[in-house]
N, C-alpha and C positions, 0 to 999 in steps of 0.2 A: 348839359352832358355832350358833348360833340364828339361824335364817331362817322366821320365820311368815307365811301368806298369810290366815289366816280363824282365826276362833274370838275370845274376849275376850282382849284385852292382858293383860299381866300388872301385879298392881296397884302393885307398886313399891314405895315412891317409888325411880327413878331418882337418879343424882346429876345427870346430864347428859342432854339428849335433842336432838338436832339433827333438826329437821324439812326434810325436802327430799332423795331420795338423788340426786339430780342429781351432776355433774363436783364441784362445789363441797361441798355436804354429805357427800359420800362421802370427800373429801378430810380433810373436818375430823373427821369419824367415825374414820378411819384416824389422824390424829396424836391424838384423845383417847385412840384404843386403844394409845398407848406408855404409857398410866397404868392398869398392870392394876387398883389398888385401886379405882378409879372402877368404877361400874355405869352404862353409856351405852346409850341406845338411839337408832337411828335410823329415822325414820320416812318413810315413801312412801306418797302418797296413792293411785297404781297399782301395777299388778303386778310390775313391775321397777324397777330401779335404771336411770338414766339416762336417763328416758323423755320429758323434755321438751326443754328447749333443748339439753339437753348429746349426744342424738341427731339432731337435725338442724342443725346449723351446718356453716361453712365448713372445719372441720377443719383449719386454721391453728394452727402452734406460733410465736407472734408474740416478736419482738424488742422491743416499746416502743417502737420509732423514732419512730411520730408521736404517742404517747402526751402529753397537754397536761403540760409541765415540772411538778414540785413539787406534782403529785397523791398522791393513793394511790394512783389505778391505775395511775399510770406506777412508782410503785415497786413496786408488788405484781408487776406484769406483769415488771418487768425479773428480780426475784428468782426469779419462777416459772419463767421461758424457764430460767434456770440450774438450777434444781432438777428439772424435770420433763424437760428432755434428759438430766441425769445417771439420772433415776428409770426412764425410758422405756429406756436401755440396760441397767440390770440388772433390768428386768421382762419385756424381750422386746415392748416395744409400738413398733410401727415408725416410725421418725422418719425422714423423708428433708429434708436442708439442702440445697434446690433453689434458695433465693433468692427474692426477687421484684422485679419491674421496676415500678415506678411512672411509668405512659407517659404522655405527655403529648401530648395531641392538638390542641393551640392555643395561641398565643401567651399566653396568660392561666396557662396550667397549666403551661408552660414557664417564666415567670417566677418559679413558686410554689415550683420545685426547692431553688434556694439556700435558702430559708426552712425546708424540709423537710429540709435537709442538718444546716441550724443546730440545728432541733428535734430528729434523731436525736442532734447533739452533747452537746445538754443532756441525753439520755438517756443517755448514755453510751456511745452507739454513734458508732463515729469510723470504720466501714469502710465507709460509704457511699458513693459515688462517682457523679457526674453522667455522661451518658453523651449523646455525640451519635447523630443519626439514625443514621449508617453502624453505629457501635457496637453500637446497638441492634437493627439489622437483621441485623447477622452474629452477635448472641446469640439472636435471633428471627427467622428466615428467612420463618415463616409469617405473622407479624402484619401486619395489615390497613394498606392505603396511607394515609399523610399524619401518621403520628406525628413528631414534631420531634426528641423525645429522651426520657429516662428518668432515673430516680434507681433505682440499683442498691442493693438491701439483701442482703448474702449470707448472712446469719444466719436469715432468715426458712424457715421449714421445714414441711411437713405431715405430718400426725400421724394416727393412729387415734383418734377422741375415744370411741367406744364401748368399746375394749380399754381406755384409761385409767381411765374411770368404775368398769368392772368389776376392776381390779386394785387402785385404793383400796378399794372396796366389799369386796371377796374380802378381803383384808389385816384391814380392819376387825371382818370377822366372825371372822376365823381368830383374832383378838386378843381376842374376846371379847364385842362389842358387838353387841347384839340388834338385828336387822334385821327391820322388821315392815313388810311391804307390805300392801295395799290399805287404810289406814289413814289417811281422808283428816280432818285436823284441821276442826273445823266449829264449837268456842267454844275458847276460852282463859280461865282465870281465874287469880287466886293468891289464898292466904291462908297465914297462920301461915309463909311461907317456902318455901311448894310451892305450883307450878303444876299445874294441873289440866287436862288439854286433852281436851275430847271429841270422840272421830273415830269414824269411820263403825264400828270394832270396839270400841266401847267407851271408857270412862275411862282415861288415862295419868296419872301423877303424877311431877312431877321437880320437883329443885331448883333447877337450872338448865337455861336454855332456849335454844336457839339458832337462830334463824331464817335459812334458807337455801331458802326455799318458792319460791323462781325469779318464777314469773308472778304469783304469790301472795303475794308477803312483805308488799307494803302491807296485804292485808287482815288477814295475821295481826298485822300491827305495830298494827292499828288496836284489833283485840281485846284489846291490851292497852296502849289509851292513846297513841300516839303516829302522827304525821300526817305525820311526816319527810320521805316523798315518796309520789308516784302512779305507779303503773306503767300504761304504756301500752303494749300488746302491739304490736310491731313484726314484721311479716310478713314473711320470707325465703323466697321461691321460689326453688327451683334445678332445675338440669337436668343428669343425668348421662350423662354420653358414653359408647359401647362403649371396651372397651379398646383396638379397631383404631385408635380417635384419640390415643392415649397421644404418638406419636411426633408431633404437630402443636405440642406446646408444652413447652417445657423449665424455664420458672420460673411461679413466681405473677403472673399479670399484672394490677394492680394500675392502676385510675385515680387521680388525685391525690384526698385525701382532700376529702369534705365533711362540714358539720355531722351528716349522717344516716346517716355512716359511712364505711366503706370503697368502697363502691359496687359496681359489679358486677364481679366478675374471671373471669378462668378460672385455673384451676390443676389441674395433675394431684394426683391422689390416690393414696394410697399402696396402694391396691386395684388401681392400673393403669390406672383411667378417666380421664377430663376432667370438671370439674365448671364449670358456667357459672351465675353468679349472685351473690351473692343479690339480690332485690328489697328495695325499703322502705318495707313501708306500715305507716303508725298506724293500729290499730284500736280497737275498743272490746271486742270479742270475744276470750276469753282462750282458746279452744278453736277457734279459727279457721286450723287446721292446712293446710287443704284447698289444694289448686292452682288457679287461675284462668285460662282460656282468654287472657285480657287479659294476665294478668304472664306466660304462658310465652312468649305474642308478641312481648311486649315484650326478650323476656331473648334471643330468637333473634334479633330483630333486632340491638340491642346485640353477641353472639355473632358476628354477619355482620361488623360494622364489626372486630372487637378480632381477630379470627381466621376469617377467611373459610375457611376449609376445614372450619371445624364443619357448614357448610349441609350439605355431603355425607355424614355422620358420623349413624350408628344412636344413637338414644336409647334409654339401658338404663333409665333411673326418670328421674320428676321427684318432687320432695318439697318440702314448707314446713315452715319453725321458726317460731315466736314468741321473741323477743329480748325481755329485762325491761327497757326503755327508762324512763325518767325524767324529769323535769325538770331532772336537775341534770346535769352532764358529768363526774360521778367518783361513783366506788362508795360507797353509801351504808351504812356499815360503823359500828355506833354500839356504844356499852355501856353498860346502864342497871344498874348495880349495883345499885341500892336493890331491882331485882327480879329480881336474878339473869339476865339477860335480855339477848344480843346480838343485834342485828339484821344481816343479811348481805344488804342490797338491791341493785336497782342492778346487777347482776354481767352485763355485756352480753357481746358476742363474746369477748372477751380473758378470761373466767371460766376455761375450758377454759387457757389459758396459764398464768392466775397462781394456778390452783387449791391449788398447794402452799405459796405464800406465804400465800394468804388465809386457809389451815388455821392456819400457824404465828401468823399476826394474831391470829385468832379466840381462839386458845388463850391467846394471851397476854393479850387482854383478859379473858378467864373467870379467868385468874390475878389479875389487880387487881381484880377482882370478886369474890374471897376463897374460889373456887375452889382446892381443895388439888392442885397438881399437882408436888408434888416428884420425884424419882428418875425419872425417864423411862426405860425399857429401847428397846432394839430390838428392832423386830418382824423375823418369820420373813419372807424372802423370798418373793417370788410373782412365779409367769412368768406370763403369760399365753398363751395358742396367738397363734402368729405369722400375723397374717392380709394381709401387705404382701407382694406382689409381688415387690418388689425383695430380699426374704430368702428363705433356705430355709423351703420349705412341707413337709409330710410326703408327700404324692403324690410329691415328686422321689426319695423313698428308696424308691419301688416297695413291694410286699408287700403293700400293702392296695388295699379296692375303693374307687372312686371313685364316690362317690352323686351328687353333681354337676357334672357335667362342666363347665358355662360358669366355675364358680369354683375348678373341682377340687378339691372338697372330701372328705376320704374318710370312711368310716365309725367309723374311729378317731376322726376330730376331732369328730363328730358325737354320738360316745356319752361321749366327755368331756366335752362341755360339756353333755349331759343329767343325767351325774352329778357337775358339779361343786359348789364350795362354795355357789353362788347358781345353782342351776338356772335354765333359762328355763321360763316357765309360759305361752308362747303359743310358735305357729313364728316369729311375728315376733323374738320373744326368743331363738330358735334362730339365725335369720339373721344377726342380730346379733353372735354369739358365733361364727359358722362361715363366713358369705356364703352358705350355700347357699338358693340359690335368688335370689339377690341378681343373675345374670349377667343375659347377653341374653334368654334365655329365658323371665326370672323364673318359675322354677320350673315349667315347663308340662312339662320332661320329669323333671324328679327331686321335683315337688311332691308326689306321691302314695307316693313312699317315706319322703321325711324325715319327711310328716305321720305316717307309721306308725311309723316309731321313736320321734318324739316320743309320739303316742300310746302306745304301749307303755311307754315310760319313765313316763308318769304314774302308769299303772297299780301298779308296782312301787314307787312311791315315798311 
């Protein structure tokens, strides 16, 4: 098992290198790990896996009911939903099938519901049902006044996005994929059948290249001579409400979708909180993950209308993520066999759901491009720590010290994360793995103890 964070990269060449260790890149690396004869690398610009869009999204496992029928995205989301649901069950990733309600707030939105039902049927979802206002309020009594009806989508679920990425990457590393962190790709060229990637840690050579660089996928694509799409960072700001707000909402509450996405939602999380967001702001800056006063004020105003009870609840956290929007309304996944190169671009918020299906699709493209993918093997199963409130947590068994009382994180959980296959390299990474410091006090009480454990672990690695 190889995870590196500094020093020169191996000279190689690798058989395949995946650029980008988000949920999609990690899923692709995991799929390639099923072919033990291959020498595979997974490159990540930052100091941990899942540091981009994968850590700052709405954490929904979609059914694909409202994807544009006939698109690659529609097919991969449909297949990926089935695959990820099964994978989560065997890996311990928390998933709650709470269902979604697309709420119609005016006559125009109400008139659009039959069309959404027909679209869902074309996407293989025949279980949606339109509700009148009385049925809607019976399901969601805390909903704001004035809703005219809704479309019920039973299969929509909430999931832990961080655990999903970590599970994929852990299986990849245990399956002999080399994970190289802090390795931002700055230049790329190809000569005599071998790609040379110039990174912040020196050169790396590889015969086949997969571009899963997310917000920077078009930049890498251009280095290799292609201009099939342009990424426009779409910022989504979100507000997280305290666990005491959890009883206010029973479903994922969605507006009728627009061309910018699914709009502002209110949803429970697997961690026991309530989520409000995201905004949809097209920007030029690919690093603009800061929240803004204007954006948060707009969210709170919309939250007041959707679920008035949120006004009186405490805010635990705010965050913002960037989605890799493009000028196209479908994924931009394409093979360039003459270059030994596959582009995986334009993967928006549905990428979490579609990740395993995208991985299978990409490995198929690599096979068609000449990569020898015979005789795949089954990977050893991996079990990630459960972070979901609806499932058994270690503190309930007793016998261990609770370090973070807001999130009830035990000393054993923290130590296990610090000694894991892919250990955290920052307190934030430890927080994502355990939830320590992510509760209502934001680490005020446990922060010093958690940092001490992190720093002591760093001296022994």
